[in-house]
C-alpha positions as a Markdown table, in Angstrom:
| # | Residue | x | y | z |
|---|---|---|---|---|
| 1 | Met | 6.0 | 4.3 | 3.7 |
| 2 | Val | 5.3 | 2.2 | 0.6 |
| 3 | Gln | 2.2 | 3.2 | -1.3 |
| 4 | Val | 0.5 | 0.4 | -3.2 |
| 5 | Ala | -2.3 | 2.5 | -4.8 |
| 6 | Ala | -4.5 | 5.6 | -4.5 |
| 7 | Val | -8.1 | 4.9 | -5.1 |
| 8 | Ser | -11.2 | 7.2 | -5.2 |
| 9 | His | -13.9 | 4.7 | -4.0 |
| 10 | Pro | -14.0 | 3.2 | -0.5 |
| 11 | Glu | -15.2 | -0.1 | -1.9 |
| 12 | Asp | -12.0 | -0.4 | -4.0 |
| 13 | Ala | -9.9 | 0.5 | -1.0 |
| 14 | Ala | -11.6 | -2.2 | 1.1 |
| 15 | Leu | -11.1 | -4.8 | -1.7 |
| 16 | Leu | -7.4 | -4.0 | -2.1 |
| 17 | Leu | -6.8 | -3.9 | 1.7 |
| 18 | Asn | -8.4 | -7.3 | 2.1 |
| 19 | Ala | -6.3 | -8.7 | -0.8 |
| 20 | Leu | -3.0 | -7.3 | 0.7 |
| 21 | Arg | -3.8 | -8.5 | 4.2 |
| 22 | Ala | -4.7 | -12.0 | 2.9 |
| 23 | Lys | -1.1 | -12.1 | 1.5 |
| 24 | Gly | 0.3 | -11.1 | 4.9 |
| 25 | Tyr | 0.9 | -7.4 | 4.4 |
| 26 | Ala | 0.1 | -5.0 | 7.2 |
| 27 | Ala | -1.7 | -2.5 | 4.9 |
| 28 | Gly | -3.7 | 0.5 | 5.9 |
| 29 | Ala | -5.8 | 3.2 | 4.3 |
| 30 | Val | -4.9 | 6.8 | 4.6 |
| 31 | Pro | -7.5 | 9.3 | 3.4 |
| 32 | Gly | -6.1 | 12.4 | 1.7 |
| 33 | Gln | -7.4 | 15.9 | 1.5 |
| 34 | Asp | -8.0 | 15.2 | -2.2 |
| 35 | Lys | -10.5 | 12.6 | -3.4 |
| 36 | Phe | -8.1 | 9.7 | -3.0 |
| 37 | Ile | -7.6 | 7.0 | -0.4 |
| 38 | Arg | -4.0 | 5.9 | -0.3 |
| 39 | Ile | -3.3 | 2.2 | 0.4 |
| 40 | Gln | 0.0 | 2.1 | 2.3 |
| 41 | Ile | 2.3 | -0.2 | 4.2 |
| 42 | Gly | 4.6 | 1.1 | 6.8 |
| 43 | Pro | 6.1 | 3.2 | 8.2 |
| 44 | Phe | 9.6 | 1.7 | 7.9 |
| 45 | Ser | 12.6 | 2.8 | 10.0 |
| 46 | Asn | 14.9 | 2.8 | 7.0 |
| 47 | Arg | 14.7 | 2.9 | 3.2 |
| 48 | His | 16.3 | -0.6 | 2.9 |
| 49 | Asp | 13.3 | -2.2 | 4.7 |
| 50 | Ala | 10.8 | -0.1 | 2.6 |
| 51 | Glu | 12.6 | -1.2 | -0.6 |
| 52 | Ala | 12.4 | -4.9 | 0.4 |
| 53 | Ile | 8.6 | -4.6 | 0.7 |
| 54 | Arg | 8.4 | -2.6 | -2.5 |
| 55 | Gln | 10.2 | -5.4 | -4.3 |
| 56 | Arg | 8.0 | -8.1 | -2.7 |
| 57 | Leu | 4.9 | -6.2 | -3.8 |
| 58 | Ser | 6.2 | -5.8 | -7.3 |
| 59 | Ala | 6.7 | -9.6 | -7.5 |
| 60 | Asp | 3.1 | -10.0 | -6.3 |
| 61 | Gly | 1.9 | -7.9 | -9.3 |
| 62 | Tyr | 1.5 | -4.5 | -7.7 |
| 63 | Ser | 3.1 | -1.2 | -8.8 |
| 64 | Pro | 4.2 | 0.3 | -5.4 |
| 65 | Ile | 6.2 | 3.4 | -4.8 |
| 66 | Ile | 8.2 | 4.6 | -1.8 |
| 67 | Lys | 7.0 | 7.8 | -0.2 |
């Protein structure tokens, strides 16, 4: 999985999901047991594919991490 962000407000999650989807990313929201909603893309079958998306997201101005 590539995590784009962890946000605490559903409205922020919705805005980010819409922005990512508008750029062609298949993003989803994953609620955690803590107060955060994780915005993620994936899963990927291998690290190479996840890294390619991470780099693309970085070029688009995000600060993603591979989980």
